[in-house]
C-alpha positions in Angstrom: -32.4 167.3 103.9 -32.2 168.0 100.1 -28.6 169.2 100.4 -27.6 166.0 102.2 -29.2 163.9 99.4 -27.2 165.9 96.8 -24.0 165.6 98.7 -24.6 161.8 99.2 -25.1 161.4 95.5 -22.0 163.3 94.6 -19.9 161.2 97.0 -21.5 158.1 95.5 -20.6 159.1 92.0 -17.0 160.0 93.1 -16.7 156.6 94.8 -17.7 154.9 91.5 -15.2 156.9 89.6 -12.4 156.3 92.0 -13.1 152.5 91.9 -12.9 152.6 88.1 -9.6 154.4 88.3 -8.2 152.0 90.9 -7.8 154.7 93.5 -8.5 152.6 96.5 -7.8 155.1 99.3 -9.9 157.8 97.7 -12.6 155.2 97.2 -12.6 154.4 100.8 -12.7 158.0 101.8 -15.8 158.5 99.6 -17.5 155.6 101.3 -16.8 157.2 104.7 -18.3 160.4 103.3 -21.3 158.6 102.0 -21.8 157.0 105.4 -21.6 160.4 107.1 -24.3 161.9 104.9 -26.5 158.9 105.2 -26.4 159.1 109.0 -27.2 162.8 108.8 -30.2 162.1 106.6 -31.5 159.5 109.1 -31.0 161.9 111.9 -33.0 164.7 110.1 -35.8 162.2 109.3 -35.9 161.0 112.9 -36.3 164.5 114.3 
């Protein structure tokens, strides 16, 4: 669970940085990655 949280935060920071730089496709990829980790965290909590 702790590693998912760290990876989620890293993806979140990357997304912010990509948006500042105007890299839209990389930003969207980071959002997808954030969504993946968020789903994993919910799954771990549910079990």
